[in-house]
C-alpha positions as a printed Julia matrix, in Angstrom:
85×3 Matrix{Float64}:
  -6.88   -1.47   10.9
  -8.35   -4.53    9.01
  -7.74   -5.66    5.72
  -7.31   -8.89    3.99
  -3.79  -10.48    5.17
  -0.91  -10.73    3.08
   1.18  -11.46    1.52
  -0.56  -10.74   -1.61
   0.51  -11.73   -5.28
  -0.2    -9.97   -8.64
  -1.07  -12.29  -11.43
  -2.5   -11.07  -14.8
  -3.87   -7.75  -13.25
  -5.62   -9.4   -10.32
  -4.46   -9.57   -6.72
  -4.66  -12.95   -4.81
  -3.96  -14.09   -1.22
  -3.77  -17.83   -0.63
  -5.53  -18.73   -3.59
  -8.4   -16.22   -2.86
  -8.81  -13.28   -5.3
  -8.64  -10.04   -3.39
  -9.0    -7.15   -6.01
  -9.06   -6.76   -9.89
  -6.7    -3.91  -11.0
  -7.89   -4.17  -14.63
  -9.83   -1.54  -16.44
 -10.91   -0.77  -20.12
  -9.61    2.84  -19.56
  -5.87    1.88  -18.69
  -3.35    0.21  -20.89
  -2.69   -3.58  -19.99
   0.86   -2.85  -18.92
  -0.22    0.21  -16.55
  -2.73   -2.29  -15.17
  -0.42   -5.0   -14.54
   2.17   -2.63  -12.97
  -0.72   -0.96  -10.99
  -1.66   -4.63   -9.63
   2.01   -5.43   -8.4
   2.0    -1.99   -6.35
  -1.29   -2.54   -5.06
  -0.01   -6.5    -3.93
   2.98   -4.79   -2.3
   0.79   -2.6    -0.09
   0.56   -4.93    3.04
   4.11   -5.09    3.14
   4.66   -1.32    2.56
   2.14   -0.55    5.17
   3.83   -2.72    7.71
   7.24   -1.4     6.99
   6.18    2.12    7.23
   4.47    1.35   10.6
   7.65   -0.08   11.88
   9.87    2.91   11.31
  10.88    4.68   14.4
  12.4     8.12   14.44
  13.18    8.32   17.88
  16.65   10.06   17.33
  15.54   12.47   14.54
  17.67   10.88   11.92
  14.79   10.76    9.19
  14.66   14.3     7.88
  11.46   16.1     8.86
   9.86   16.08    5.46
  10.49   12.55    4.99
   8.8    11.52    8.22
   5.77   13.57    7.45
   5.69   11.78    3.96
   5.66    8.26    6.19
   2.93    9.6     8.6
   0.65   10.95    5.63
   1.0     7.6     3.96
   0.05    5.8     7.18
  -2.84    8.16    7.43
  -3.96    7.57    4.27
  -3.95    3.65    4.38
  -5.79    3.81    7.82
  -8.59    6.11    6.04
  -7.51    9.37    8.29
  -7.19   12.86    6.89
  -4.71   15.27    8.01
  -6.89   16.96   10.48
  -7.39   13.41   12.28
  -3.5    12.96   12.96
């Protein structure tokens, strides 16, 4: 999967990596505090994606419903829908 490599940092509602702007999370329709929190969540996305991709459930220790949530999140990040899994 291709995306702008992390780590990403949130600053004033914008997402940055290595001094380059990646994404602007500010909108007029969202309160400033929400926009800043949205930016922080978006900035964490590359690390969260990598963490989920590296999870293993070979011994079945992760409950089925939680493992399905992991798989759904990975598929969503990769632009796949449920029928493509």
